[in-house]
N, C-alpha and C positions, 0 to 999 in steps of 0.2 A: 293493610297491612301486606298484603301480595301484593299490592299497586308499587307500594314503594320497594320491596325486592325485585319487583319486575325493571323497574328504572336503573335498579344497580346492575343487572346483569349489561354484559358487552356483546351483545349479539354479533358483531363486525368480527371482535375476536376469536368467540368462538367458532364463525364462517372460517376461516384461514386457518384454525389448528384443524379443524375437520379436513379443509380442502387440501391442505399439507398432508393428512396421513391419508385420504383418499387417492390421490394422486398415487403415494408410497405405494400403497396394497394395490391400485390398479394396474400399475408396472409392474410390480413384484411377479404376480399371478398372472400375469398376460404368457403366452406361448413365446417361446423363444425367437429372439428377431435374427434379420440375416444378417452373414458377415457383409464385412466390408471391405471392397477391392480397392486395391492402388492402381497406378498405371503402370506396373511390371506385371502387374498378375497377382500378387500377393497379397491370400487372405487372412482377415482379422477376422477372428471368431469370436462373439461376445457370449461371455460364461455367462450362467445363471448368476453368480457372482456380481458380474460386471451388470446385468442389467440391473441388478438389485442396489448396485451402488450408484446408478443413474437417478433411478426413484428417489434414492435418500438424498443426492445430489439438489435433485427440484425441491424435495421438503425441507431441506434446510433453506434453500433459498427463499423460499416462499415464507419462512417462520423468521427469518432473517430481515427480510424488505417489510414487513407489515409487523414485526413487532411482538408478537403474541405471547412471547415469552421472553425474559430478560434473555439479552443475547448469551449470555454465560450459559445459562441453561439450557440453549438450543443447544450448545458445543454439546455439551453432556448427552444430549438424546441423540447425538450423532455416536457416540462412543456404544451407547445402550443397544441402537438398533441394530448396528453391525453385530452385538454378538447376540442378540436375540434371533433376529433371522438369519443368523449365519451366512454374513457375508465376510465377513474376517471375525477370526477366532479374537475373544477379549483382551488376550494379551498382546497381539498387535494393534489392536484398535485404541487401547488406552497408552499403550507406550509412548504414540504420538504426540500425546500429550506433554509430555516433557521433553519433544524434541531440541537439538539445541537452537533452533531459529525461535522456538519460544521461549528459550531462556534468554538469547539475545536480548528478546523485548522485552523481558523483566529485567536484565540487567539497565539496561536504556530507563526505563520508569526510575528504576535506583536512582539513577544520575540525574531525571528531572526533581526527583524528591530532597536529592541533597543541595541541588541550585536551591532549591526553594528553604528549607530548613535551614541554612545559612547566611539566607538573605542575599544571595550572588543575585538571586532574577530581580529582585527588586533595582540592585544598581543597575544591572545591565537593561532592566525595562527604561530606568529614570534617563540614561545615558541616550538610549536611542528616541525617545521622545522629547529628549533636547535638539536631536539631529532634525526631526522630520517635523517638528513644530505641531502645533494645536488642531490642523486643519484632518477632520477622522478619516478622508480618502487619503491624505498624503502619511498618514499612519500605517492603514491597512497597506499601502505600496510598501512601504519602508518593512512591515514585518512579514511579507509574502519576500521580499527579496533577499532578506536576513535568511530567513528557510531556507529557500533556494540556494543561496552561497552557502549555508554550512553544509548543504547535501549534495556540492562537490566535493568536500574533504572530508565526508564522515558518513557512516550509513544514514540513509533518509528516516532509520528507527530512530538512530540518535540525536539527531537532529530537529526532530519534530517532538521527541524528550527534552531536546534542552531549551528551545522555542518554547513547549506550553507553557510552565509555567510564566514565563515574562508576556505572555500572553494575559493569564490572566491576572497580574497583576494590572495589565494595561486596562485590560476590560473594567476591572474594580474601578479605576480614575472616570469611568466613562458614568458615572454614579445613579445605576441603576438595578446596582445589586447583582444577584441573581436571576434577576427575571431575564427571560430570553430575547433578545433583540437584535435587530437587523443586524448594527454592526456588530455583534457578538456572535452572530452566525455567519458571518462573512468573514472575522479572525480566524475562527477557528475551521471553516469550511477551506478557506484559503488557505490556511496553514499546512494541513491534508494535503491540499492539490499540488501547493508550489512544493513539498518536500518532493512529491513524483516526480515534476518538474525539474528540480535541480537535481536528482538522482540519476536521471540519465546522462548526465555531460559529462562526466569521469566515471573511471575505474571504480574509483571509492567509494559511490554513493549507494553500491548495492551489493550483494554477491552475483545478481543475475549479469550483468555484463562480463567477467573473470568466465561464468560457467560457460555462458554463450558464445565466447571468446575461443572456450577450450575445444565445444563442440563444433565450431566450426572449423578449426584447425583438422579435428577429425576426419571431417568430410572432406576440406578442401586441399589441406596442406600448407595451407597458408596464416599468418599470426595476422591478429587485431593489434597495433598499436595503440600503447596506451594514451596518445596524444593524438592517434587517427579518430579512436572514437570520439573525443572532445571535437576535433574538427566539425565531424560531420552535424554531432549532437547539439553544440552550442546554440546555434540559430535558432533551433527548435525547441528547446527548453526556455531561452530565454521568450523566444515570440509565447509561448505557453503561459510563461509566467505572466506577463502583457496583458494577456489576451483574459485569464482570469481574472487576475483585477480590475478591468474595464467590465467583465460580467457581472462581478461582485457591487460594482460602484451604481451598477445601471438597474439589477435583478433583487438584490440585496441593499439598498442606498437607505444609508447610514441615517436613523432621526435627526441627528443634531448633524452641521456640517461642520462644524468644531466644539473641540470640549474646552469652554468658558475657564478661563482661570488656570488652565492646563500647565502651562508657562512656572506660574508663580509655586502653583502644588507642589511639581516636580523638584522645584528650588528646594523648597520647605521641607520635600520630602527626604531629597538626597542629601541634606545637612544633617540629618536627625541620624541618618545610615554613621555615620560618622567614616574613619578613616576603615580603609578594608582589613578583614580582620583573620587570625591566622586561618579560620575551619575555611573560609573562599580562598586561600591561596592554595591549601592542601586539594581542595576539590577539583581547583583550576587545574593544579599539575598533574591528579590522578588523570584527568580525563583527556588533556593534552598528552600524556604519556600512552593510554589506553588508544586515540586516535592515532595517534604519531607510528605505533607498530602496528594495526591495522592498514595503516598507509603503504607501510614497508613492507608488507607480504606480497604485494606484487613485483616486487622488485627485489629484496633478499631470498635467496635460495632456502635458506635454512626456517624462514617462517613461513614460507608459500604452507606447510602441512599443518601451521597452526589451526583452529576452531574459534570463529569470530566471538563463540558465544564465550568461550573461557575466556579472553583476553579482554571480553564487556565485564564480568562476572569478577574480574582482579581488581576492580576497580568497587564494587559492591562489599566484597571481602575488606578493601580498606577502610571504606567508610564506618563500617562497623567495629572494626579491630580498634580505630582511634577516635572511637565514640564520637564521629561526627552523627552518625545517625542510633538511634534509639530502637528498640521493640518496636514504640509507637509510629514510627515509620511504618515498620516491617507490617503492620496492624492496616498501616491509612494505604498500603498499594492496593489497586483497583482491580483485585480480581477477576471481577467480570470482564474486564480485556483483557487477563491473560487467559483464561476461561475461552473467551472467542475465539483466540489464534490458536488455542490446543484443538478446538472443535476441526477447525480452519486445516490445521496442520492434519488432522486425522482423516476428513471426508478427502483431502489433497491425494494422501497416499493411500486411502480405497480406491480411488479412481483410478490411480496411475499401477498397483499391483492387480487388481484385476483385469487390467486391459480395457477398461472403460473408457478411457480418456484417449489411448489411441484410436480404440474405435470411430468416437466422436470424430479426432482429427482427421481420419483418411474419409470419413463418408462427407465431411464439411468440404474438406483442399478439392476434392474428386470431381467437386462440381465446376471449377473453374479450370480445367485442366482442358477445356474448349474457349476460353475465355480468351478476351484483349489483355496485355500483359500486366496493365495498370489494373483490371482488377482483379484478376490473381493477386498481386501485390497488397491490394488492400482489403481481398480478401481474409489473405494469411492476418493481416495484421487485425483487421475485425475477431477474425477467432481467437488471434492472443489477446486482446483486448477482453473480449467476453470469457475468455477461462480463466483469466488471471483475476479475477473478479472474485473467484470462487477455489482457486486452488493457488498454489505458490508460482510465482513467474517466472522463475527457472524450470519447473514442472510443462509450466504450459509452452515455455519453449521449447526443451527437451521432447514435448510429444508432436510439435508441428514442424520444425524443422528438417528433420529427417525426412519426413512426406513432401514438405514442399521442394528441399531442392533435388528432389528425385522429379517432380511435377514442373521445376524452372528449367530445366534443362527440353523438356519437350515446345517450351512455350519462347525458348532463346533469353531467357531472364538469366542475368549474374545472380551469383550467390550474394554477393556481397550486400546488395540493396533490399533481398529477405531478410538477412541478419540485422541490418539496421532499423527496418521499417518493426520486426518482430522486437527490438529491444524499446524502439520509441514507447509499443502501445503497451508492454510488459511491464513499465514503468509509470502507468500513470491511471490506474485502476479507482474509476471516478465513480462508480455506481455504489458500491455496497463496504461495508466497513469491514469487511475480510479480504477485501483486495488488498490492503495492504495497513500495516502498522501505524502508520501516520493516521489514515482513516477511525482507527479505533481510539487513537489516542485524544484525536482531536474531538470526538464523540463523550470522552470523558468531561469535559468541559458542562455540558447539557444545554446546552446553547440551540443545539439543533436536533429531529428526531432522522431514525434511519429513513423515512419516506421522503423528509425534505432533501436529506445529503443524496439519497437515489435521483429524486427529480432535477435538482439541480446538476447531477452527474452525468446525467441522459446529454442535457446540451453540451456539456461542456466536454462528451465523448464524441457528439458530432463534430463539433469546433476542431478536436484533436484529430480525426478521420481526415477534414478538411485542409489542416497545415502539414500534415503528413502527405496527401495527395500533390498540393502545389508544392513540398519538398522533393518529392520525389521525380517530379516532372521537372522543375527547375533549379533550386538550389545544391540538391547535390548532385546535378550534370554539371554545373557550374565550379563546384569546390572538386571537381576530375573523378567524383567516382563512377564504376562503370555501371549502366543500368541493364544494357541489352547485349546479350553474346553475338558477333556479327557472323 
């Protein structure tokens, strides 16, 4: 009996739970750490709360990567630990669980549910399969291109939520049920990665580009044009989309080269759907209206102060008011994913408000003040890449941009390359589910583990840094970007 019980104990899970707690307690009770000093001599003091925030940051990271608890439960632990150890008051720690960014993700998920409930998902999936054919590699490429393309015109969260149910329908046609497959892994991991790559190309892909442009103007007095961003980011974004496809085709090669009989099956299923329904049209109109208004926010002054979350939730309200969705769909929402981002917001604001994030940024970036300019630029981009896997990408840029622009003057580096390099890596957090909403949405497919996502993300992050290095040295100067100040 005891032998059977012993076999059921997951010792690795216990080890990582204890490891996370041990690291938290070790750092929490350590003596105070020294100040960080920027090149101007300004000191950044790390408070007791700031040191505790870093400890909590590391504990949560270990628990998320090794999935020792459901990812939403780890998020709850983030709020609980802040309150128990007096890092922040409970009111502040848990208030972030309903941050507008979390509500935007909630609204995006509801859009995906509406697509599925009305049958619009299957209609779109069958149309796409009719174009790309039955070869699995081409199906994967088609899915990546559609995801990245949508992320040019709508927030990458909304793009992922829109594409996700379409991928579920395509994966069902693969014929392996809910069993994890290489094809399923490549579909959903690829969707998450492509949403990030597509989102860097325009101001509409996320909130990070408009926010960073505002900071850039504050520091330099210069505007970042809507089409100027696209000019510099377009090549990098699409190079990454095709690199993602090549990587997945090699390292997650589908078990089948083609889905036999797919064309006939798609024709049969399409005919069963019949003509487009009133509910499908209603969903299309609602989503188009929301995306249009969010797009106009960059151009129409009266809309600039509107919050994206409230606009996204308009569609949620309309779906329930006109009975497109019912309470059943509300119960089907993946609350584990919503909680994941609630916790991500809470730890992000915790690092920001306690000064821990600024302290880390200064300590990291001053290491490069004597380095060659290319090492400095890539060092900044790497810091943003790491931070954006744990906290909001806007916050990652906000804590690094002021310090990096100060150091850039000493090295003769133009501020433009700092801004764009930061935006590239901020948009593609390939390591952790909390790095971006599309990552978490993809996880809901149950086709891959957090460890698998992290492992593939390491190689794609390396590829991203290589592509960025090439762009800084060759592509951007050819496009007219100033790299060095003479």
